[in-house]
VOPA-329985 format. One record per residue: x negated, y, z negated of N, C-alpha, C in turn; residue number from 0. Coordinates in nm, 4 decimals, decimal comma, m for minus. Atoms other than C-alpha are relative to their C-alpha. Example, Ala and Ser with C-alpha at 12.3 -4.5 7.8 and 13.67 -1.06 7.14 Angstrom:
BEGIN
<n_x = m0,0890; n_y = m0,1190; n_z = 0,0000; ca_x = m1,2300; ca_y = m0,4500; ca_z = m0,7800; c_x = m0,0900; c_y = 0,1200; c_z = 0,0000; selum = 0>
<n_x = 0,0820; n_y = m0,1190; n_z = 0,0060; ca_x = m1,3670; ca_y = m0,1060; ca_z = m0,7140; c_x = 0,0770; c_y = 0,1090; c_z = m0,0730; selum = 1>
! end
This chain:
BEGIN
<n_x = m0,0436; n_y = 0,1385; n_z = m0,0063; ca_x = 22,9219; ca_y = m6,6950; ca_z = 6,3841; c_x = 0,0420; c_y = m0,0491; c_z = m0,1380; selum = 0>
<n_x = m0,0317; n_y = 0,0436; n_z = 0,1351; ca_x = 22,9211; ca_y = m6,7501; ca_z = 6,0107; c_x = 0,1346; c_y = 0,0579; c_z = m0,0455; selum = 1>
<n_x = m0,1262; n_y = m0,0628; n_z = 0,0384; ca_x = 23,2104; ca_y = m6,5066; ca_z = 5,9655; c_x = 0,1181; c_y = m0,0740; c_z = 0,0637; selum = 2>
<n_x = m0,1060; n_y = 0,0747; n_z = m0,0686; ca_x = 23,4214; ca_y = m6,6928; ca_z = 6,2234; c_x = 0,0192; c_y = m0,1359; c_z = m0,0667; selum = 3>
<n_x = m0,0080; n_y = 0,1306; n_z = 0,0656; ca_x = 23,3391; ca_y = m7,0238; ca_z = 6,0568; c_x = 0,0679; c_y = 0,0113; c_z = m0,1362; selum = 4>
<n_x = m0,0660; n_y = m0,0194; n_z = 0,1296; ca_x = 23,4409; ca_y = m6,8877; ca_z = 5,7170; c_x = 0,1503; c_y = 0,0232; c_z = 0,0168; selum = 5>
<n_x = m0,1434; n_y = m0,0232; n_z = m0,0248; ca_x = 23,7728; ca_y = m6,7642; ca_z = 5,8596; c_x = 0,0696; c_y = m0,1304; c_z = 0,0356; selum = 6>
<n_x = m0,0601; n_y = 0,1291; n_z = m0,0352; ca_x = 23,8381; ca_y = m7,1056; ca_z = 6,0141; c_x = 0,0127; c_y = m0,0908; c_z = m0,1226; selum = 7>
<n_x = m0,0069; n_y = 0,0792; n_z = 0,1232; ca_x = 23,7560; ca_y = m7,2759; ca_z = 5,6824; c_x = 0,1149; c_y = 0,0486; c_z = m0,0888; selum = 8>
<n_x = m0,1070; n_y = m0,0545; n_z = 0,0844; ca_x = 23,9932; ca_y = m7,0414; ca_z = 5,4970; c_x = 0,1365; c_y = m0,0395; c_z = 0,0558; selum = 9>
<n_x = m0,1272; n_y = 0,0390; n_z = m0,0616; ca_x = 24,2733; ca_y = m7,1067; ca_z = 5,7448; c_x = 0,0278; c_y = m0,1491; c_z = m0,0173; selum = 10>
<n_x = m0,0176; n_y = 0,1451; n_z = 0,0165; ca_x = 24,2178; ca_y = m7,4827; ca_z = 5,7294; c_x = 0,0305; c_y = m0,0345; c_z = m0,1454; selum = 11>
<n_x = m0,0271; n_y = 0,0266; n_z = 0,1417; ca_x = 24,2077; ca_y = m7,4769; ca_z = 5,3491; c_x = 0,1411; c_y = 0,0423; c_z = m0,0376; selum = 12>
<n_x = m0,1360; n_y = m0,0459; n_z = 0,0306; ca_x = 24,5291; ca_y = m7,2724; ca_z = 5,3309; c_x = 0,1039; c_y = m0,0932; c_z = 0,0613; selum = 13>
<n_x = m0,0939; n_y = 0,0922; n_z = m0,0647; ca_x = 24,7045; ca_y = m7,4991; ca_z = 5,5809; c_x = 0,0041; c_y = m0,1347; c_z = m0,0686; selum = 14>
<n_x = 0,0042; n_y = 0,1293; n_z = 0,0684; ca_x = 24,5884; ca_y = m7,8135; ca_z = 5,4058; c_x = 0,0625; c_y = 0,0097; c_z = m0,1384; selum = 15>
<n_x = m0,0647; n_y = m0,0196; n_z = 0,1311; ca_x = 24,6915; ca_y = m7,6738; ca_z = 5,0675; c_x = 0,1501; c_y = 0,0100; c_z = 0,0126; selum = 16>
<n_x = m0,1454; n_y = m0,0084; n_z = m0,0225; ca_x = 25,0353; ca_y = m7,5874; ca_z = 5,2076; c_x = 0,0572; c_y = m0,1375; c_z = 0,0312; selum = 17>
<n_x = m0,0457; n_y = 0,1367; n_z = m0,0298; ca_x = 25,0673; ca_y = m7,9394; ca_z = 5,3480; c_x = 0,0037; c_y = m0,0846; c_z = m0,1267; selum = 18>
<n_x = 0,0011; n_y = 0,0739; n_z = 0,1257; ca_x = 24,9734; ca_y = m8,0793; ca_z = 5,0066; c_x = 0,1211; c_y = 0,0371; c_z = m0,0845; selum = 19>
<n_x = m0,1169; n_y = m0,0441; n_z = 0,0778; ca_x = 25,2437; ca_y = m7,8682; ca_z = 4,8393; c_x = 0,1291; c_y = m0,0535; c_z = 0,0588; selum = 20>
<n_x = m0,1213; n_y = 0,0511; n_z = m0,0651; ca_x = 25,5087; ca_y = m7,9665; ca_z = 5,0945; c_x = 0,0106; c_y = m0,1500; c_z = m0,0190; selum = 21>
<n_x = m0,0009; n_y = 0,1453; n_z = 0,0180; ca_x = 25,4082; ca_y = m8,3323; ca_z = 5,0700; c_x = 0,0425; c_y = m0,0368; c_z = m0,1414; selum = 22>
<n_x = m0,0353; n_y = 0,0308; n_z = 0,1385; ca_x = 25,4384; ca_y = m8,3252; ca_z = 4,6936; c_x = 0,1471; c_y = 0,0332; c_z = m0,0290; selum = 23>
<n_x = m0,1378; n_y = m0,0415; n_z = 0,0285; ca_x = 25,7719; ca_y = m8,1374; ca_z = 4,6865; c_x = 0,1018; c_y = m0,0822; c_z = 0,0770; selum = 24>
<n_x = m0,0979; n_y = 0,0716; n_z = m0,0811; ca_x = 25,9441; ca_y = m8,3256; ca_z = 4,9693; c_x = m0,0042; c_y = m0,1508; c_z = m0,0191; selum = 25>
<n_x = 0,0112; n_y = 0,1463; n_z = m0,0053; ca_x = 25,8112; ca_y = m8,6780; ca_z = 4,9534; c_x = m0,0476; c_y = m0,0638; c_z = m0,1296; selum = 26>
<n_x = 0,0536; n_y = 0,0506; n_z = 0,1265; ca_x = 25,6567; ca_y = m8,7152; ca_z = 4,6087; c_x = m0,1024; c_y = m0,1124; c_z = 0,0204; selum = 27>
<n_x = 0,1064; n_y = 0,0987; n_z = m0,0244; ca_x = 25,3704; ca_y = m8,9131; ca_z = 4,7585; c_x = m0,1290; c_y = 0,0550; c_z = m0,0597; selum = 28>
<n_x = 0,1144; n_y = m0,0514; n_z = 0,0747; ca_x = 25,0860; ca_y = m8,8670; ca_z = 4,5160; c_x = m0,1323; c_y = m0,0235; c_z = 0,0723; selum = 29>
<n_x = 0,1280; n_y = 0,0271; n_z = m0,0673; ca_x = 24,8143; ca_y = m9,0267; ca_z = 4,7278; c_x = m0,0243; c_y = 0,0998; c_z = 0,1130; selum = 30>
<n_x = 0,0152; n_y = m0,0965; n_z = m0,1089; ca_x = 24,8778; ca_y = m8,8029; ca_z = 5,0284; c_x = m0,0230; c_y = 0,1393; c_z = m0,0574; selum = 31>
<n_x = 0,0165; n_y = m0,1310; n_z = 0,0631; ca_x = 24,9107; ca_y = m8,4992; ca_z = 4,8024; c_x = m0,1420; c_y = 0,0159; c_z = m0,0547; selum = 32>
<n_x = 0,1352; n_y = m0,0054; n_z = 0,0554; ca_x = 24,5837; ca_y = m8,5823; ca_z = 4,6271; c_x = m0,1042; c_y = 0,0123; c_z = 0,1117; selum = 33>
<n_x = 0,0921; n_y = m0,0070; n_z = m0,1118; ca_x = 24,4064; ca_y = m8,6387; ca_z = 4,9582; c_x = m0,0027; c_y = 0,1396; c_z = 0,0610; selum = 34>
<n_x = m0,0068; n_y = m0,1332; n_z = m0,0593; ca_x = 24,5268; ca_y = m8,3082; ca_z = 5,1011; c_x = m0,0556; c_y = 0,1070; c_z = m0,0946; selum = 35>
<n_x = 0,0523; n_y = m0,0972; n_z = 0,0970; ca_x = 24,4445; ca_y = m8,1199; ca_z = 4,7811; c_x = m0,1524; c_y = m0,0063; c_z = m0,0070; selum = 36>
<n_x = 0,1459; n_y = 0,0148; n_z = 0,0023; ca_x = 24,0913; ca_y = m8,2612; ca_z = 4,7727; c_x = m0,0607; c_y = 0,0574; c_z = 0,1272; selum = 37>
<n_x = 0,0483; n_y = m0,0559; n_z = m0,1260; ca_x = 24,0488; ca_y = m8,1703; ca_z = 5,1385; c_x = 0,0014; c_y = 0,1528; c_z = m0,0043; selum = 38>
<n_x = m0,0077; n_y = m0,1461; n_z = 0,0122; ca_x = 24,1625; ca_y = m7,8145; ca_z = 5,0665; c_x = m0,1119; c_y = 0,0529; c_z = m0,0906; selum = 39>
<n_x = 0,1088; n_y = m0,0412; n_z = 0,0886; ca_x = 23,9111; ca_y = m7,7922; ca_z = 4,7792; c_x = m0,1363; c_y = m0,0095; c_z = 0,0687; selum = 40>
<n_x = 0,1258; n_y = 0,0121; n_z = m0,0738; ca_x = 23,6303; ca_y = m7,9191; ca_z = 5,0007; c_x = m0,0166; c_y = 0,1134; c_z = 0,1015; selum = 41>
<n_x = 0,0068; n_y = m0,1112; n_z = m0,0943; ca_x = 23,7154; ca_y = m7,6568; ca_z = 5,2600; c_x = m0,0280; c_y = 0,1321; c_z = m0,0720; selum = 42>
<n_x = 0,0280; n_y = m0,1204; n_z = 0,0777; ca_x = 23,7178; ca_y = m7,3866; ca_z = 4,9919; c_x = m0,1475; c_y = 0,0024; c_z = m0,0429; selum = 43>
<n_x = 0,1418; n_y = 0,0095; n_z = 0,0338; ca_x = 23,3733; ca_y = m7,5103; ca_z = 4,8819; c_x = m0,0859; c_y = 0,0339; c_z = 0,1213; selum = 44>
<n_x = 0,0748; n_y = m0,0314; n_z = m0,1221; ca_x = 23,2564; ca_y = m7,4854; ca_z = 5,2428; c_x = m0,0015; c_y = 0,1503; c_z = 0,0260; selum = 45>
<n_x = m0,0041; n_y = m0,1458; n_z = m0,0152; ca_x = 23,3686; ca_y = m7,1211; ca_z = 5,2529; c_x = m0,1050; c_y = 0,0638; c_z = m0,0899; selum = 46>
<n_x = 0,0991; n_y = m0,0538; n_z = 0,0943; ca_x = 23,1577; ca_y = m7,0483; ca_z = 4,9452; c_x = m0,1417; c_y = m0,0290; c_z = 0,0489; selum = 47>
<n_x = 0,1321; n_y = 0,0380; n_z = m0,0486; ca_x = 22,8612; ca_y = m7,2372; ca_z = 5,0894; c_x = m0,0418; c_y = 0,0857; c_z = 0,1189; selum = 48>
<n_x = 0,0315; n_y = m0,0834; n_z = m0,1160; ca_x = 22,8780; ca_y = m7,0445; ca_z = 5,4161; c_x = m0,0321; c_y = 0,1438; c_z = m0,0413; selum = 49>
<n_x = 0,0289; n_y = m0,1371; n_z = 0,0430; ca_x = 22,8877; ca_y = m6,7125; ca_z = 5,2334; c_x = m0,1364; c_y = 0,0074; c_z = m0,0682; selum = 50>
<n_x = 0,1316; n_y = 0,0028; n_z = 0,0640; ca_x = 22,5843; ca_y = m6,8089; ca_z = 5,0231; c_x = m0,1100; c_y = m0,0128; c_z = 0,1052; selum = 51>
<n_x = 0,0991; n_y = 0,0163; n_z = m0,1068; ca_x = 22,3969; ca_y = m6,9241; ca_z = 5,3338; c_x = m0,0159; c_y = 0,1291; c_z = 0,0796; selum = 52>
<n_x = 0,0071; n_y = m0,1256; n_z = m0,0747; ca_x = 22,4836; ca_y = m6,5993; ca_z = 5,5120; c_x = m0,0782; c_y = 0,1043; c_z = m0,0795; selum = 53>
<n_x = 0,0743; n_y = m0,0941; n_z = 0,0830; ca_x = 22,3524; ca_y = m6,3952; ca_z = 5,2176; c_x = m0,1489; c_y = m0,0336; c_z = m0,0007; selum = 54>
<n_x = 0,1400; n_y = 0,0414; n_z = m0,0012; ca_x = 22,0318; ca_y = m6,5991; ca_z = 5,2063; c_x = m0,0654; c_y = 0,0331; c_z = 0,1328; selum = 55>
<n_x = 0,0539; n_y = m0,0281; n_z = m0,1324; ca_x = 21,9869; ca_y = m6,5562; ca_z = 5,5793; c_x = m0,0297; c_y = 0,1496; c_z = 0,0166; selum = 56>
<n_x = 0,0216; n_y = m0,1444; n_z = m0,0113; ca_x = 22,0250; ca_y = m6,1788; ca_z = 5,5574; c_x = m0,1150; c_y = 0,0469; c_z = m0,0886; selum = 57>
<n_x = 0,1093; n_y = m0,0389; n_z = 0,0888; ca_x = 21,7845; ca_y = m6,1553; ca_z = 5,2643; c_x = m0,1343; c_y = m0,0498; c_z = 0,0516; selum = 58>
<n_x = 0,1259; n_y = 0,0591; n_z = m0,0448; ca_x = 21,5228; ca_y = m6,3804; ca_z = 5,4251; c_x = m0,0478; c_y = 0,0572; c_z = 0,1324; selum = 59>
<n_x = 0,0396; n_y = m0,0511; n_z = m0,1312; ca_x = 21,5229; ca_y = m6,2132; ca_z = 5,7653; c_x = m0,0829; c_y = 0,1270; c_z = m0,0153; selum = 60>
<n_x = 0,0821; n_y = m0,1205; n_z = 0,0110; ca_x = 21,2312; ca_y = m5,9708; ca_z = 5,7807; c_x = 0,0380; c_y = 0,1005; c_z = 0,1088; selum = 61>
<n_x = m0,0276; n_y = m0,1052; n_z = m0,0978; ca_x = 21,2783; ca_y = m5,6408; ca_z = 5,9554; c_x = m0,1115; c_y = m0,0010; c_z = 0,1041; selum = 62>
<n_x = 0,1056; n_y = 0,0032; n_z = m0,1024; ca_x = 21,0972; ca_y = m5,6509; ca_z = 6,2888; c_x = m0,0710; c_y = 0,1351; c_z = 0,0089; selum = 63>
<n_x = 0,0767; n_y = m0,1238; n_z = m0,0066; ca_x = 20,8193; ca_y = m5,3921; ca_z = 6,2723; c_x = m0,0873; c_y = 0,0058; c_z = 0,1250; selum = 64>
<n_x = 0,0763; n_y = 0,0011; n_z = m0,1237; ca_x = 20,6623; ca_y = m5,4926; ca_z = 6,6013; c_x = 0,0795; c_y = m0,0762; c_z = 0,1059; selum = 65>
<n_x = m0,0673; n_y = 0,0652; n_z = m0,1117; ca_x = 20,7647; ca_y = m5,6216; ca_z = 6,9394; c_x = m0,0444; c_y = m0,1459; c_z = 0,0067; selum = 66>
<n_x = 0,0414; n_y = 0,1406; n_z = m0,0032; ca_x = 20,7712; ca_y = m6,0047; ca_z = 6,9298; c_x = m0,0515; c_y = m0,0424; c_z = 0,1365; selum = 67>
<n_x = 0,0472; n_y = 0,0364; n_z = m0,1339; ca_x = 20,7234; ca_y = m6,0232; ca_z = 7,3072; c_x = m0,1467; c_y = 0,0398; c_z = 0,0172; selum = 68>
<n_x = 0,1390; n_y = m0,0436; n_z = m0,0094; ca_x = 20,4003; ca_y = m5,8248; ca_z = 7,2803; c_x = m0,0902; c_y = m0,0925; c_z = m0,0805; selum = 69>
<n_x = 0,0777; n_y = 0,0919; n_z = 0,0824; ca_x = 20,2774; ca_y = m6,0516; ca_z = 7,0007; c_x = m0,0161; c_y = m0,1337; c_z = 0,0703; selum = 70>
<n_x = 0,0077; n_y = 0,1255; n_z = m0,0740; ca_x = 20,3598; ca_y = m6,3596; ca_z = 7,2081; c_x = m0,0974; c_y = 0,0121; c_z = 0,1163; selum = 71>
<n_x = 0,0912; n_y = m0,0207; n_z = m0,1123; ca_x = 20,1750; ca_y = m6,2143; ca_z = 7,5063; c_x = m0,1443; c_y = 0,0054; c_z = m0,0487; selum = 72>
<n_x = 0,1351; n_y = m0,0075; n_z = 0,0543; ca_x = 19,8715; ca_y = m6,1333; ca_z = 7,2911; c_x = m0,0493; c_y = m0,1383; c_z = m0,0422; selum = 73>
<n_x = 0,0380; n_y = 0,1354; n_z = 0,0414; ca_x = 19,8713; ca_y = m6,4844; ca_z = 7,1466; c_x = m0,0307; c_y = m0,0869; c_z = 0,1214; selum = 74>
<n_x = 0,0226; n_y = 0,0778; n_z = m0,1214; ca_x = 19,8982; ca_y = m6,6357; ca_z = 7,4937; c_x = m0,1327; c_y = 0,0395; c_z = 0,0642; selum = 75>
<n_x = 0,1253; n_y = m0,0451; n_z = m0,0586; ca_x = 19,6131; ca_y = m6,4209; ca_z = 7,6275; c_x = m0,1204; c_y = m0,0459; c_z = m0,0825; selum = 76>
<n_x = 0,1082; n_y = 0,0472; n_z = 0,0867; ca_x = 19,3979; ca_y = m6,5113; ca_z = 7,3272; c_x = m0,0252; c_y = m0,1490; c_z = 0,0234; selum = 77>
<n_x = 0,0143; n_y = 0,1440; n_z = m0,0230; ca_x = 19,4642; ca_y = m6,8817; ca_z = 7,3850; c_x = m0,0659; c_y = m0,0279; c_z = 0,1342; selum = 78>
<n_x = 0,0592; n_y = 0,0193; n_z = m0,1323; ca_x = 19,3820; ca_y = m6,8579; ca_z = 7,7549; c_x = m0,1482; c_y = 0,0358; c_z = m0,0025; selum = 79>
<n_x = 0,1401; n_y = m0,0407; n_z = 0,0085; ca_x = 19,0582; ca_y = m6,6725; ca_z = 7,6779; c_x = m0,0821; c_y = m0,1044; c_z = m0,0739; selum = 80>
<n_x = 0,0721; n_y = 0,1027; n_z = 0,0763; ca_x = 18,9568; ca_y = m6,9293; ca_z = 7,4178; c_x = m0,0184; c_y = m0,1265; c_z = 0,0827; selum = 81>
<n_x = 0,0117; n_y = 0,1210; n_z = m0,0820; ca_x = 19,0297; ca_y = m7,2154; ca_z = 7,6567; c_x = m0,0981; c_y = 0,0209; c_z = 0,1149; selum = 82>
<n_x = 0,0947; n_y = m0,0282; n_z = m0,1074; ca_x = 18,8360; ca_y = m7,0473; ca_z = 7,9375; c_x = m0,1441; c_y = m0,0024; c_z = m0,0500; selum = 83>
<n_x = 0,1348; n_y = m0,0039; n_z = 0,0561; ca_x = 18,5371; ca_y = m6,9997; ca_z = 7,7105; c_x = m0,0410; c_y = m0,1302; c_z = m0,0670; selum = 84>
<n_x = 0,0280; n_y = 0,1218; n_z = 0,0751; ca_x = 18,5580; ca_y = m7,3442; ca_z = 7,5576; c_x = m0,1068; c_y = m0,0852; c_z = 0,0673; selum = 85>
<n_x = 0,0973; n_y = 0,0864; n_z = m0,0649; ca_x = 18,3647; ca_y = m7,5347; ca_z = 7,8200; c_x = 0,0080; c_y = 0,0170; c_z = 0,1507; selum = 86>
<n_x = 0,0095; n_y = m0,0100; n_z = m0,1454; ca_x = 18,2975; ca_y = m7,5977; ca_z = 8,1866; c_x = 0,1215; c_y = m0,0640; c_z = 0,0682; selum = 87>
<n_x = m0,1122; n_y = 0,0525; n_z = m0,0786; ca_x = 18,5382; ca_y = m7,6921; ca_z = 8,4623; c_x = m0,0017; c_y = m0,1527; c_z = 0,0040; selum = 88>
<n_x = 0,0091; n_y = 0,1464; n_z = m0,0068; ca_x = 18,4101; ca_y = m8,0488; ca_z = 8,4861; c_x = 0,0487; c_y = m0,0625; c_z = m0,1310; selum = 89>
<n_x = m0,0446; n_y = 0,0521; n_z = 0,1291; ca_x = 18,4765; ca_y = m8,0991; ca_z = 8,1141; c_x = 0,1526; c_y = m0,0058; c_z = m0,0047; selum = 90>
<n_x = m0,1467; n_y = m0,0027; n_z = m0,0003; ca_x = 18,8400; ca_y = m7,9961; ca_z = 8,1616; c_x = 0,0574; c_y = m0,1041; c_z = 0,0944; selum = 91>
<n_x = m0,0577; n_y = 0,0917; n_z = m0,0989; ca_x = 18,8966; ca_y = m8,2043; ca_z = 8,4737; c_x = m0,0343; c_y = m0,1457; c_z = m0,0268; selum = 92>
<n_x = 0,0368; n_y = 0,1383; n_z = 0,0321; ca_x = 18,7224; ca_y = m8,5142; ca_z = 8,3351; c_x = 0,0550; c_y = m0,0447; c_z = m0,1345; selum = 93>
<n_x = m0,0618; n_y = 0,0314; n_z = 0,1293; ca_x = 18,9328; ca_y = m8,5138; ca_z = 8,0181; c_x = m0,1050; c_y = m0,0102; c_z = m0,1107; selum = 94>
<n_x = 0,1022; n_y = m0,0153; n_z = 0,1033; ca_x = 18,6343; ca_y = m8,4137; ca_z = 7,8039; c_x = m0,0988; c_y = m0,1155; c_z = m0,0047; selum = 95>
<n_x = 0,0975; n_y = 0,1094; n_z = m0,0007; ca_x = 18,4093; ca_y = m8,6984; ca_z = 7,9139; c_x = m0,1327; c_y = 0,0396; c_z = 0,0636; selum = 96>
<n_x = 0,1212; n_y = m0,0380; n_z = m0,0705; ca_x = 18,1515; ca_y = m8,5105; ca_z = 8,1250; c_x = m0,0122; c_y = 0,1522; c_z = 0,0028; selum = 97>
<n_x = 0,0278; n_y = m0,1431; n_z = m0,0078; ca_x = 17,9877; ca_y = m8,1666; ca_z = 8,1441; c_x = m0,0764; c_y = 0,0308; c_z = 0,1278; selum = 98>
<n_x = 0,0871; n_y = m0,0488; n_z = m0,1069; ca_x = 17,8350; ca_y = m7,9624; ca_z = 8,4228; c_x = m0,1427; c_y = 0,0056; c_z = m0,0548; selum = 99>
<n_x = 0,1382; n_y = m0,0090; n_z = 0,0492; ca_x = 17,4549; ca_y = m7,9652; ca_z = 8,4050; c_x = m0,0353; c_y = 0,1378; c_z = m0,0543; selum = 100>
<n_x = 0,0303; n_y = m0,1354; n_z = 0,0469; ca_x = 17,4554; ca_y = m7,5888; ca_z = 8,3509; c_x = 0,0874; c_y = 0,0443; c_z = m0,1171; selum = 101>
<n_x = m0,0918; n_y = m0,0350; n_z = 0,1086; ca_x = 17,7182; ca_y = m7,5971; ca_z = 8,0779; c_x = m0,0781; c_y = 0,0190; c_z = m0,1304; selum = 102>
<n_x = 0,0710; n_y = m0,0201; n_z = 0,1275; ca_x = 17,5972; ca_y = m7,4499; ca_z = 7,7469; c_x = 0,0396; c_y = m0,1022; c_z = m0,1066; selum = 103>
<n_x = m0,0451; n_y = 0,1009; n_z = 0,0966; ca_x = 17,7943; ca_y = m7,7187; ca_z = 7,5630; c_x = m0,0458; c_y = m0,1402; c_z = 0,0385; selum = 104>
<n_x = 0,0457; n_y = 0,1295; n_z = m0,0485; ca_x = 17,6263; ca_y = m7,9967; ca_z = 7,7592; c_x = m0,0980; c_y = m0,0590; c_z = m0,1004; selum = 105>
<n_x = 0,0910; n_y = 0,0683; n_z = 0,0917; ca_x = 17,4660; ca_y = m8,2433; ca_z = 7,5220; c_x = m0,0536; c_y = m0,1234; c_z = 0,0686; selum = 106>
<n_x = 0,0618; n_y = 0,1176; n_z = m0,0630; ca_x = 17,2290; ca_y = m8,5157; ca_z = 7,6232; c_x = 0,0498; c_y = m0,1259; c_z = m0,0677; selum = 107>
<n_x = m0,0422; n_y = 0,1286; n_z = 0,0545; ca_x = 17,3458; ca_y = m8,8697; ca_z = 7,5806; c_x = m0,1212; c_y = m0,0842; c_z = m0,0384; selum = 108>
<n_x = 0,1229; n_y = 0,0721; n_z = 0,0286; ca_x = 16,9885; ca_y = m8,9928; ca_z = 7,5668; c_x = m0,0539; c_y = 0,0449; c_z = m0,1354; selum = 109>
<n_x = 0,0445; n_y = m0,0426; n_z = 0,1330; ca_x = 16,8673; ca_y = m8,9959; ca_z = 7,2027; c_x = m0,1446; c_y = 0,0518; c_z = m0,0011; selum = 110>
<n_x = 0,1386; n_y = m0,0485; n_z = m0,0002; ca_x = 16,5054; ca_y = m8,9223; ca_z = 7,3050; c_x = m0,0036; c_y = 0,1438; c_z = 0,0504; selum = 111>
<n_x = 0,0071; n_y = m0,1406; n_z = m0,0440; ca_x = 16,4120; ca_y = m8,5548; ca_z = 7,3401; c_x = m0,0749; c_y = 0,0193; c_z = 0,1272; selum = 112>
! end
């Protein structure tokens, strides 16, 4: 995608630069020529920026040494196991306001022992 974008920027910069040259030679309108020339320079700057971003992207991308789908599955299974072991069913269905009497996480609300 970046390569296509750079090609489009180059074509737009070349076309805009050609329009600036034709405008200056045929009509001698300095404002239009200046506008088109600045636009061509901005497009040339965009080409450079895209190439730098593409290089940074290639350098920053780590080589995959493992299967990301397997890692995602392991993370999901770990999360499910942790949630299953977290507390009782009543705690989950009551939005953490009540526990089953047999729940190991059940705490007494009464301050007296």
